[in-house]
C-alpha positions in Angstrom: 28.1 80.5 177.2 27.6 80.7 181.0 24.1 82.3 182.2 26.1 85.1 184.0 24.9 88.7 183.3 26.6 90.0 180.0 27.0 93.3 181.9 28.8 91.9 184.6 31.2 90.2 182.2 31.8 93.2 180.2 32.2 95.5 183.5 35.1 92.9 185.0 36.7 92.8 181.6 36.9 96.6 181.6 38.2 96.9 184.9 41.1 94.4 184.0 42.0 96.3 181.1 42.3 99.5 183.1 44.4 97.9 185.9 46.6 96.5 182.9 47.4 99.8 182.0 48.6 101.1 185.5 52.3 101.9 185.1 54.5 99.7 187.2 55.9 103.0 189.2 52.7 103.5 190.5 52.3 100.3 192.2 54.0 100.0 195.9 57.5 99.8 195.6 57.5 96.1 197.3 54.7 95.2 195.0 55.7 96.2 191.8 53.0 94.1 189.8 50.2 94.9 192.1 47.9 96.1 189.4 48.8 93.2 187.1 48.0 90.4 189.6 44.5 92.3 190.3 43.8 92.4 186.6 44.7 88.8 186.1 42.3 87.9 188.8 39.3 90.0 187.0 40.3 88.1 183.8 40.2 84.6 185.7 36.7 85.8 186.8 35.5 86.5 183.3 36.9 83.1 182.0 35.2 81.2 184.8 32.1 83.3 183.8 32.3 82.6 180.1 32.5 78.6 181.2 34.5 76.2 179.3 34.8 75.8 175.5 34.1 72.8 173.4 37.8 73.0 172.0 39.0 73.0 175.7 37.5 69.8 176.6 40.4 68.0 175.5 43.4 69.9 175.9 45.9 67.4 174.5 48.2 69.4 172.0 47.7 69.0 168.4 50.9 68.1 166.2 51.6 71.7 165.3 51.0 73.2 168.5 54.8 73.2 169.3 55.0 76.0 166.9 51.8 77.4 167.8 50.8 79.2 164.6 49.7 76.1 162.8 49.4 75.6 159.2 50.0 79.8 158.5 53.5 79.2 160.2 54.3 76.7 157.4 53.7 79.5 154.8 50.1 77.8 154.0 47.4 80.5 153.4 44.3 80.9 155.8 40.8 79.8 154.5 38.0 82.3 155.3 35.8 80.9 158.2 33.6 83.4 159.7 33.3 83.4 163.4 29.3 83.2 163.2 27.0 81.5 165.7 27.3 81.2 169.5 30.0 78.5 169.6 32.2 80.5 167.5 31.6 83.7 169.3 32.0 81.9 172.4 35.4 80.8 171.2 36.7 84.3 170.3 35.7 85.7 173.5 37.6 83.0 175.5 40.7 83.7 173.0 40.6 87.4 173.9 40.6 86.2 177.6 43.4 84.1 177.0 45.4 86.5 175.0 45.3 89.2 177.7 46.2 86.5 180.3 49.3 85.5 178.2 50.3 89.2 178.0 49.9 89.8 181.8 51.9 86.9 182.8 54.5 88.1 180.3 54.4 91.5 181.8 55.1 89.8 185.2 58.0 87.9 183.9 56.3 84.2 183.9 57.1 83.6 180.1 56.2 80.0 180.2 52.7 80.5 181.6 52.5 83.5 179.2 53.3 81.4 176.1 50.8 78.7 177.3 47.7 81.2 177.4 48.9 82.6 174.2 49.1 79.1 172.3 45.6 78.1 173.8 44.6 81.8 172.3 45.8 80.7 168.8 44.1 77.1 169.2 40.3 79.0 169.8 40.9 80.9 166.8 42.9 79.0 164.3 40.2 78.3 161.6 38.7 81.6 162.1 42.1 83.6 161.7 41.2 85.3 158.5 38.1 86.4 159.6 37.1 90.0 160.1 36.4 89.6 164.1 39.9 87.6 164.7 42.6 88.5 162.4 43.8 91.5 164.5 43.8 89.3 167.8 45.4 86.3 166.0 48.4 88.8 164.5 48.6 90.0 168.2 49.0 86.7 169.7 51.6 85.8 167.2 53.6 89.0 167.8 53.7 88.5 171.3 54.8 84.8 170.7 57.6 86.3 168.6 58.9 88.7 171.0 58.7 86.1 173.6 60.8 83.4 171.8 63.1 86.3 170.9 63.8 87.1 174.5 64.9 83.4 174.8 67.3 83.6 172.1 65.1 81.1 169.8 65.5 83.6 167.1 64.1 80.8 164.4 61.1 80.2 166.2 60.4 84.0 166.7 60.8 84.5 163.1 58.5 81.8 162.1 55.5 83.4 164.2 56.6 86.9 163.1 56.4 86.0 159.5 53.2 84.2 159.9 51.7 87.4 161.3 52.9 89.4 158.3 51.8 86.7 155.7 48.2 87.0 157.3 48.2 90.6 157.3 49.1 90.7 153.5 46.6 88.0 152.8 43.8 89.8 154.7 44.3 93.2 153.2 44.5 91.6 149.8 41.3 89.4 149.9 39.2 91.4 152.6 40.7 94.7 153.3 37.9 96.3 155.6 39.2 97.5 159.1 38.8 94.3 161.3 37.5 94.1 164.5 39.7 95.7 167.7 40.2 92.8 170.4 38.5 95.2 172.8 35.3 95.4 171.0 34.3 91.9 171.9 33.2 93.1 175.6 31.8 96.2 174.4 27.8 97.0 173.5 27.2 97.7 169.9 26.7 101.4 170.4 30.3 101.8 171.8 32.0 99.7 169.0 34.8 101.7 167.4 34.4 103.7 164.2 36.0 102.3 160.8 38.6 104.9 160.7 39.8 104.1 164.4 39.7 100.1 163.7 41.9 100.8 160.8 44.4 102.8 162.7 44.7 100.2 165.4 45.1 97.4 162.9 47.8 99.3 160.9 49.6 100.0 164.5 49.5 96.3 165.2 51.1 95.5 161.7 53.8 98.4 162.3 54.7 96.6 165.6 54.8 93.3 163.4 57.4 94.7 161.2 59.5 96.4 163.8 59.9 93.2 165.8 60.9 91.7 162.3 63.5 94.2 161.9 64.8 93.2 165.1 64.9 89.6 164.4 66.6 89.8 161.2 69.2 91.9 162.7 69.7 89.4 165.3 70.1 86.7 162.4 72.6 89.3 160.5 70.2 89.4 157.7 71.0 93.2 157.5 69.3 94.0 154.0 66.0 92.6 155.1 66.5 94.4 158.9 67.1 97.8 157.1 64.2 97.4 154.7 61.9 96.4 157.6 63.3 99.3 159.8 62.7 101.8 157.1 59.2 100.5 156.5 58.4 100.7 160.3 59.6 104.3 160.6 57.6 105.1 157.4 54.3 103.7 159.0 55.0 105.4 162.3 54.9 108.8 160.5 51.9 108.1 158.3 50.0 107.0 161.1 51.2 109.7 163.6 52.3 106.8 166.1 55.7 107.9 167.3 57.8 109.1 170.1 60.0 112.0 168.4 63.3 111.1 170.5 62.7 107.3 169.9 61.8 107.7 166.0 65.0 110.1 165.4 67.5 107.8 167.0 66.0 104.7 165.4 66.4 106.6 161.9 69.9 107.9 162.6 70.9 104.3 163.5 69.3 103.2 160.2 71.6 105.7 158.4 74.6 103.8 159.6 73.6 100.7 157.6 73.3 103.0 154.5 76.7 104.5 155.0 78.2 101.2 155.1 76.6 100.3 151.8 77.6 103.7 150.4 74.0 104.6 149.9 74.6 108.2 150.8 71.5 109.6 149.5 69.6 107.0 151.6 71.8 108.1 154.7 71.4 111.7 154.2 67.7 111.2 154.1 67.6 109.4 157.4 69.7 111.7 159.3 67.6 114.7 157.9 64.4 113.2 158.9 65.9 112.4 162.4 66.9 116.0 162.8 63.4 117.1 161.9 61.5 114.8 164.2 63.9 115.2 167.0 63.2 118.9 166.9 59.6 117.9 167.7 60.5 116.7 171.1 58.7 118.2 173.5 56.7 120.2 171.2 54.0 117.8 170.0 52.1 115.1 171.8 52.2 111.6 170.8 49.1 109.6 169.7 47.5 107.6 172.9 48.2 104.3 171.3 52.0 104.9 170.7 54.0 102.0 172.4 56.3 105.0 173.8 56.3 107.0 176.7 54.5 110.6 176.4 56.6 113.9 175.9 55.6 115.1 179.4 58.0 112.1 180.5 60.7 113.0 178.1 60.7 116.7 179.2 61.4 115.2 182.9 64.7 113.7 181.8 67.1 116.6 179.8 70.4 114.2 180.1 68.4 111.6 177.9 67.5 114.3 175.4 71.2 115.6 175.4 72.4 112.1 174.8 70.2 111.3 172.1 71.2 114.6 170.7 74.8 113.7 170.7 74.1 110.1 169.2 72.6 111.6 166.2 75.4 114.2 165.9 77.9 111.2 165.9 75.8 109.6 163.1 76.4 112.6 161.3 79.9 112.7 161.8 80.4 109.3 160.4 78.3 110.2 157.2 80.5 113.4 156.5 83.9 111.1 157.3 82.9 108.3 155.4 81.7 110.3 152.3 85.0 112.2 152.4 87.2 108.7 152.8 85.1 107.2 149.9 86.1 110.0 147.6 89.9 109.7 148.7 89.9 105.8 148.0 88.3 106.6 144.5 91.1 109.2 143.8 94.4 108.2 145.6 97.4 106.5 143.5 99.3 103.5 145.0 101.1 106.2 147.8 97.9 107.6 148.9 98.4 111.0 146.9 95.9 112.5 144.5 95.5 110.9 141.3 94.7 113.6 138.6 93.2 111.0 136.3 91.1 109.4 138.8 90.0 112.6 140.0 88.5 113.4 136.4 86.9 109.9 136.4 85.0 110.6 139.5 83.6 114.1 138.2 82.4 112.3 135.3 80.8 109.7 137.4 79.1 112.4 139.7 78.0 114.1 136.8 76.2 111.1 135.5 74.9 110.6 139.4 73.5 114.0 139.4 71.7 113.2 135.9 70.1 110.2 137.6 69.1 111.9 140.9 65.6 112.3 140.0 64.8 108.9 139.1 67.0 107.4 142.0 65.1 109.5 144.4 61.6 108.6 143.4 62.9 104.8 143.8 63.8 105.5 147.3 61.4 105.6 150.2 60.8 109.0 151.4 59.6 109.8 154.9 56.9 112.2 155.5 54.4 114.0 153.1 53.5 117.8 152.9 55.3 119.9 155.5 57.2 117.6 156.9 58.7 116.4 153.4 59.4 120.1 152.9 61.3 120.3 156.0 63.4 117.0 155.6 64.3 118.2 152.1 65.3 121.6 153.6 68.0 119.9 155.8 69.1 117.6 152.9 70.0 120.6 150.8 72.3 121.9 153.4 74.9 118.7 152.8 75.8 116.8 149.6 75.5 113.2 149.0 78.1 113.2 146.4 81.7 112.3 147.0 83.5 115.5 147.0 86.2 115.8 144.0 88.2 119.0 145.4 89.3 120.6 148.4 86.2 123.0 148.5 83.7 120.5 148.5 85.6 118.4 150.9 85.9 121.3 153.3 81.9 122.0 153.2 81.7 118.2 154.4 84.6 118.8 156.8 82.8 122.1 158.4 79.5 120.0 158.7 81.2 116.9 160.3 83.2 119.2 162.7 79.9 121.0 163.8 78.8 117.9 164.9 81.7 117.1 166.7 81.3 119.8 168.9 77.7 118.9 169.4 78.4 115.3 170.2 81.4 116.7 172.7 78.8 118.7 174.7 77.4 115.7 175.9 80.2 113.0 175.5 82.6 114.5 177.6 85.7 112.9 179.2 84.4 112.8 182.5 81.8 110.1 182.6 82.1 109.2 178.9 85.8 108.6 178.5 85.5 105.9 175.3 82.6 107.8 173.6 84.7 111.1 174.1 87.9 109.7 172.4 86.0 108.0 169.7 84.6 111.5 168.9 88.1 113.3 169.0 89.3 110.4 166.7 86.7 111.0 164.3 87.7 114.7 164.6 91.2 114.0 163.9 90.1 111.6 161.0 88.1 114.6 159.4 91.4 116.5 159.5 93.4 113.6 158.2 91.3 113.3 155.2 90.7 117.1 154.2 94.5 117.2 154.2 94.5 114.6 151.5 92.2 117.2 149.5 94.7 120.4 150.1 97.4 121.0 147.5 99.3 123.4 149.9 101.8 121.1 151.7 102.3 124.0 154.8 98.5 124.0 155.2 98.8 120.3 155.4 101.3 120.0 158.0 99.0 122.6 160.0 96.1 119.9 159.8 98.2 117.1 160.9 99.4 119.4 163.8 95.7 120.0 164.8 95.3 116.3 164.8 98.3 115.9 167.3 97.0 118.6 169.3 93.7 117.0 170.1 95.2 113.3 170.5 98.4 113.6 172.6 96.6 115.0 175.6 94.3 112.0 175.7 97.5 109.7 176.0 98.5 111.8 179.2 95.1 111.5 180.6 94.6 107.7 180.0 95.5 104.8 182.4 97.4 102.5 180.0 96.3 99.7 182.4 92.5 100.0 181.8 92.5 101.7 178.5 95.1 99.7 176.7 93.5 99.3 173.3 92.4 102.9 173.0 96.1 103.8 174.2 97.5 102.1 171.4 95.2 103.4 168.7 96.2 106.7 169.8 99.9 106.3 170.0 99.7 104.7 166.4 97.6 107.6 165.2 99.6 110.4 166.6 102.8 108.4 165.3 101.6 108.4 161.9 100.4 112.2 162.1 104.3 112.9 162.8 105.2 110.7 160.2 103.3 112.7 157.6 104.3 115.9 158.8 108.0 114.7 158.4 107.5 113.4 154.8 105.8 117.0 154.1 108.8 118.7 155.4 111.2 116.8 153.7 109.0 117.3 150.4 109.0 121.2 151.1 112.8 121.0 151.9 113.6 119.2 148.7 112.2 122.0 146.8 114.7 124.5 148.3 117.9 125.1 146.8 119.9 125.1 150.3 117.4 123.9 153.2 118.5 125.9 156.3 119.5 124.4 159.9 115.8 125.3 161.1 114.3 123.1 158.6 116.7 120.3 159.2 116.2 120.5 162.9 112.2 120.5 162.4 112.4 117.2 160.3 114.6 115.5 162.8 112.3 116.7 165.8 109.3 115.4 163.7 111.1 111.9 163.1 112.0 111.9 166.7 108.3 112.3 167.8 107.3 109.6 165.3 109.8 107.0 166.3 108.9 107.9 170.2 105.1 107.1 169.7 105.7 104.0 167.2 108.0 102.6 170.0 105.6 103.0 172.5 103.0 101.2 170.4 105.4 98.5 169.9 106.2 98.3 173.6 102.5 97.9 174.5 102.7 94.3 172.8 105.5 93.2 175.0 104.4 90.6 177.7 105.0 91.5 181.7 108.7 90.5 181.4 109.3 93.1 178.4 109.8 90.4 175.7 108.1 91.2 172.2 105.9 88.2 171.2 107.2 85.5 168.7 103.6 85.3 167.5 101.7 88.9 167.1 97.8 88.7 167.6 95.8 88.7 164.5 94.0 92.0 165.8 97.3 93.7 166.1 99.5 92.2 163.4 99.2 94.7 160.7 99.5 97.7 162.7 102.4 96.0 164.5 104.1 95.3 160.9 103.2 98.8 159.6 104.7 100.4 162.9 107.7 98.1 162.3 108.4 99.1 158.7 107.8 102.8 159.5 110.6 102.8 162.4 112.8 101.3 159.9 112.2 104.2 157.1 112.4 107.0 160.0 116.0 105.9 161.2 116.9 105.8 157.4 115.5 109.3 157.1 117.4 111.1 160.4 119.5 113.6 158.7 123.3 114.2 160.6 126.6 115.0 159.5 128.3 112.3 161.6 128.9 109.5 159.4 129.2 107.0 162.6 125.8 108.1 163.8 124.5 107.5 160.4 125.8 104.2 160.2 124.3 103.3 163.5 120.8 104.5 162.1 121.3 102.3 158.9 122.0 99.2 161.0 118.9 100.1 163.3 117.0 100.3 160.0 118.1 97.2 158.6 117.5 95.1 161.9 113.5 96.3 161.6 113.6 95.6 158.0 114.7 92.2 158.7 112.5 91.8 161.4 109.4 92.2 159.0 111.2 89.6 156.5 112.1 86.9 158.9 108.6 87.0 160.6 106.5 86.8 157.2 109.0 83.9 156.4 108.0 82.2 159.9 104.2 83.3 159.7 103.3 83.2 155.7 99.7 84.7 156.9 101.3 87.9 157.9 102.6 88.4 154.2 99.3 89.0 153.2 98.6 91.8 155.6 101.5 94.1 154.3 102.5 92.9 150.6 103.6 96.4 149.7 105.6 96.8 152.6 107.2 93.4 152.6 108.5 93.8 149.2 109.9 97.1 150.0 111.7 95.3 153.1 113.2 92.7 151.2 114.5 95.2 148.8 116.0 97.1 151.7 117.5 94.1 153.4 119.4 93.5 149.8 120.4 97.4 149.5 121.3 98.4 153.0 124.3 96.3 153.7 126.0 97.6 150.3 125.3 101.0 151.2 126.8 100.5 155.2 129.9 98.7 153.7 130.5 102.0 151.6 130.0 104.3 154.7 132.6 102.1 156.6 134.9 102.1 153.7 134.6 105.9 153.5 135.0 106.3 157.3 138.4 104.3 157.4 139.9 106.8 154.5 138.8 109.5 156.6 
């Protein structure tokens, strides 16, 4: 080490740290990195005062420096070599400076220079990386390199650094376990060194960040199971160490719930969402820990719009939970025409009884958030909503009402003015809640009213939206409105069939519903035409199934029009046959389409065979009269 006074080195280092912590917005507008550059200058001065390290005299890169993590990145465990003696301690202090220089360059968007300093830090520490003095610094350097390579979209390199950090943490905790030295302590006098408890807290925070970054890397690599596991562990650790920002924590927990919903792990999804509600409720009420990586709650209170947006986003996650749970139950209990199958309903009830019996053991295996009062608060929210698939209308209605409550909450922020796409998605989810609730309803008139509510909320959207800019959304809504009218027509026909002599009012109602369904299916099909109004010879994969379904339902709708005029009925049958033939012919030319509509294709083939005979009977009848 150089002969410079130790007090001067310490003073410059502490001043550099203080400047590094200055928030960017506090710098002059034209010099956003002014404090960072001043910190860098001081760090370079400290580096010069420390003098060259023996390892630095020959800076030719070693064979493994391209990865930077050395043997450990290859999965080989580190050997414990304590950083003892002046040479080792000098190398460690230089490594601390290289680390801070690396972070400084990254903060000022000079990634290559940042990488160079961080790799140099690792090189200086390599043989001491498992020691009490160096393990935290080594892991932090690797974490930063992991983030750097992730930003470059070199995900496998990022993964290697971050997994190396995780392995080193686990090895250290297994073999040594005592709270290691924090990197800042290398430039503190003995009497100012940190207490064991503070060291432990800081080291655990470093590891929590490591898991957080790994979760993101695994998500990017589409290793979703692993990403969810690491995300869950990160959130749990943040609560345990009180190192979280309530709003940010809550949105991360709510986002994680969507993974569990897709995996049909409804207990875990409910737990994440309940925890999100409780922690979000802390926004602005508690102060986060000093070492939290997120901004303070004071800053949060200054952005009420962000608060309401996050609240709306959590509400949307709840909507998906309620809707998916209901839809999952419907799929379990419906027959091949989409109606309630009583045998399947009994099977679901038996399965649910088994799930209830196993609940406690399942709960013990699941990773729970919080302890004590926090755990009780989360449980209180969980108790208000079931995680079991509903087996009857009353149970489905409970979920529906919960989902609808969150629809209204989401719409408070995601309004049509400013958030068109988000608003429409919330309305579509609301419609879907009514649709799946109708499945559980046994009263046909009440089912009709539910579909009528869907139409009332969806139809105005078509009027408001410019089809040029919102073509895909328009198609979705046109198809959905058409299907709602289609379902209402089927229900009205079923009601009429139970009457001995349906009056003209019911017949008119059925025909009006038929006409409306036809109108919206035709609007959807017309949207597929090219600028010359020609229907495509080859329908795109993304709209193939809905296009075929629309053709099939249009064919069926023409066959359901009630008329006393034989000539008109013959015209309707001819139009119906034309649409059925389109489906059959298209599937012959494009065999891949047949896989999309197997049931409808078989029925279409049957109708293509039967309708000509029926139409011939009509012609004969008309000629006789």
